[in-house]
C-alpha positions as CSV (number, residue, x, y, z in Angstrom):
1,M,71.4,131.8,86.9
2,S,70.0,128.4,87.5
3,E,67.5,126.8,85.1
4,H,64.8,126.7,87.8
5,P,63.9,129.7,90.0
6,K,65.0,129.4,93.6
7,L,62.3,129.5,96.2
8,P,62.5,131.4,99.5
9,G,64.5,129.4,102.0
10,Q,66.6,127.6,99.3
11,P,70.3,128.2,99.0
12,G,71.0,130.9,96.4
13,F,67.6,132.6,96.7
14,V,67.8,136.3,96.3
15,A,64.6,138.4,96.5
16,I,64.8,141.1,93.9
17,P,62.3,144.0,94.2
18,A,60.1,144.6,91.2
19,P,61.5,147.3,88.9
20,G,59.0,149.9,90.2
21,D,60.2,149.2,93.8
22,R,63.9,149.7,93.1
23,P,65.3,153.2,93.2
24,H,65.2,154.7,89.7
25,F,67.7,157.2,88.3
26,T,67.9,159.2,85.1
27,R,71.2,160.7,83.9
28,R,73.5,161.6,81.1
29,A,76.7,159.5,80.8
30,V,79.8,159.2,78.6
31,R,81.5,156.0,77.5
32,V,85.0,155.8,76.0
33,L,86.4,153.3,73.5
34,L,90.0,153.2,74.8
35,L,92.3,151.6,72.2
36,D,96.0,151.0,72.3
37,E,98.6,150.8,69.5
38,D,97.6,147.1,68.8
39,D,93.9,147.9,68.5
40,R,93.2,146.3,71.9
41,I,90.4,147.8,73.9
42,L,90.6,148.4,77.7
43,L,87.5,147.1,79.4
44,I,86.3,147.0,83.0
45,E,84.9,143.8,84.4
46,D,82.0,144.7,86.7
47,S,79.5,142.7,88.7
48,D,76.1,142.8,90.5
49,L,76.7,141.6,94.0
50,G,73.0,141.5,94.8
51,L,72.5,138.3,92.8
52,D,73.5,134.7,93.4
53,P,75.4,133.6,91.4
54,V,77.0,137.0,90.9
55,P,76.8,138.0,87.2
56,R,79.8,139.7,85.6
57,W,80.2,141.7,82.4
58,W,82.8,143.9,80.6
59,S,82.1,147.5,79.8
60,T,83.9,150.5,78.5
61,P,85.2,153.2,80.9
62,G,82.9,156.0,81.6
63,G,80.1,157.3,83.8
64,G,77.8,160.1,84.7
65,V,78.2,163.7,83.6
66,D,78.3,165.9,86.6
67,P,76.2,169.2,86.8
68,G,77.9,172.0,84.9
69,E,80.3,169.5,83.1
70,S,80.5,169.1,79.4
71,D,80.4,165.6,77.9
72,E,84.1,166.0,77.0
73,Q,85.1,167.1,80.5
74,A,83.2,164.1,81.9
75,A,85.0,161.7,79.5
76,V,88.4,163.1,80.6
77,R,87.5,162.9,84.3
78,E,86.0,159.4,84.1
79,L,89.1,158.1,82.3
80,W,91.3,159.5,85.0
81,E,89.1,158.2,87.8
82,E,88.5,154.7,86.4
83,T,91.9,154.0,84.7
84,G,94.4,156.5,85.9
85,L,94.9,157.8,82.4
86,R,95.1,161.5,81.9
87,V,94.1,162.8,78.4
88,A,93.0,166.2,77.1
89,E,89.6,166.9,75.6
90,G,91.4,167.3,72.3
91,D,92.5,163.7,72.5
92,L,88.9,162.5,72.2
93,D,87.5,161.4,68.9
94,G,83.8,162.1,68.5
95,P,81.2,162.2,69.8
96,L,80.6,159.1,67.7
97,L,77.2,158.0,68.8
98,V,74.4,158.8,71.3
99,R,72.0,156.2,72.6
100,Q,69.4,155.7,75.3
101,V,70.1,152.7,77.5
102,R,68.1,151.1,80.3
103,H,70.0,149.3,83.0
104,G,68.4,147.0,85.6
105,W,70.4,145.9,88.5
106,S,69.4,144.1,91.7
107,D,69.4,147.4,93.7
108,K,68.4,150.1,91.1
109,T,67.3,150.9,87.6
110,V,68.9,153.6,85.5
111,D,67.8,155.2,82.3
112,Q,70.7,157.1,80.7
113,T,71.6,159.0,77.6
114,E,75.1,157.7,76.7
115,V,77.5,159.6,74.5
116,F,80.5,157.6,73.0
117,Y,84.0,158.8,72.3
118,R,87.2,157.1,71.2
119,V,90.8,157.6,72.5
120,R,93.9,156.0,71.1
121,V,96.9,155.7,73.5
122,P,99.9,153.5,74.1
123,A,99.1,150.6,76.3
124,F,99.5,151.3,80.0
125,E,98.8,149.6,83.4
126,A,95.5,150.9,84.8
127,D,95.5,152.6,88.2
128,T,92.2,152.0,90.1
129,S,93.1,154.0,93.2
130,R,90.5,156.7,92.4
131,H,87.6,154.2,92.2
132,T,84.5,155.1,94.2
133,E,83.5,153.0,97.2
134,E,80.9,151.2,95.0
135,E,83.4,150.5,92.2
136,R,85.8,149.1,94.8
137,L,83.1,146.6,95.7
138,T,81.8,145.6,92.3
139,V,84.8,146.1,89.8
140,V,86.5,142.7,89.3
141,G,89.4,144.1,87.2
142,L,90.5,145.9,84.0
143,R,92.0,144.2,80.9
144,W,93.2,145.0,77.5
145,W,91.3,142.8,75.0
146,A,92.0,141.9,71.4
147,V,88.5,142.3,70.0
148,G,88.6,138.8,68.4
149,D,89.5,137.3,71.8
150,L,86.7,139.1,73.5
151,A,84.2,137.8,71.0
152,A,85.5,134.3,71.3
153,S,85.4,134.4,75.1
154,G,81.6,134.3,75.3
155,D,81.7,136.9,78.1
156,V,79.0,139.5,78.3
157,V,80.0,142.9,77.0
158,W,78.2,146.2,77.4
159,P,77.7,147.8,74.9
160,R,76.5,144.6,73.2
161,D,77.2,146.1,69.8
162,L,80.9,146.9,70.6
163,D,82.1,145.6,67.2
164,A,79.8,148.0,65.3
165,L,80.9,150.9,67.5
166,L,84.5,150.2,66.8
167,A,83.8,150.1,63.1
168,L,81.9,153.4,63.4
169,A,84.8,154.9,65.3
170,D,87.1,154.1,62.3
171,D,84.7,155.8,59.9
172,A,85.0,159.5,60.8
173,Q,83.0,160.5,57.7
174,R,79.9,159.1,59.3
175,W,80.2,161.1,62.6
176,R,82.2,164.1,61.7
177,D,79.1,166.4,61.7
178,G,77.8,165.0,65.0
179,P,77.1,161.8,66.8
180,L,74.9,159.2,65.1
181,P,71.7,158.1,66.8
182,G,72.1,154.7,68.5
183,G,68.5,154.1,69.4
184,T,67.3,152.6,72.7
185,V,68.7,149.4,74.2
186,E,68.5,147.5,77.5
187,E,71.6,146.1,79.2
188,S,70.6,144.6,82.5
189,T,71.5,141.9,85.0
190,V,67.8,141.9,86.2
191,P,65.1,142.4,83.6
192,L,63.2,145.7,83.7
């Protein structure tokens, strides 16, 4: 965003409703740390089209848990819908961590409980043909990242503590009896 706020009538001005005036959702969600044989992680580049300039960030695959669905069932479904990868519930490591996250976008705010899992697979080319209409509009692409390259890129990543989550995933002793508490964080394109 520019250093100085844009005024109505200026190019690039976008009127963002106050947080209380945007639709608000609460949900449970799953996120998956999807790693290949070279310890690269598959991330999705997403965007908020309601802002000018349009912000972009990388995030792990995942999404909302549907009614009647377990966290594991949701993780398996979300991986298939977002990447084309089919895995079984038994392929999931975890749950690793549970956190509360607040997201503020130009068109909505979301408070969600996120449960993290890990899956190791051979590298594959992602298939985005099952993306939702919204994902087709906002998703810029998917990419396998070496973690060091991602850190050096300076790009925004959600979760912001991805390095710590990857280290946690490698330390099964810490989460074998259940997911660790991850606290409450905010990851937003528009402050709440």
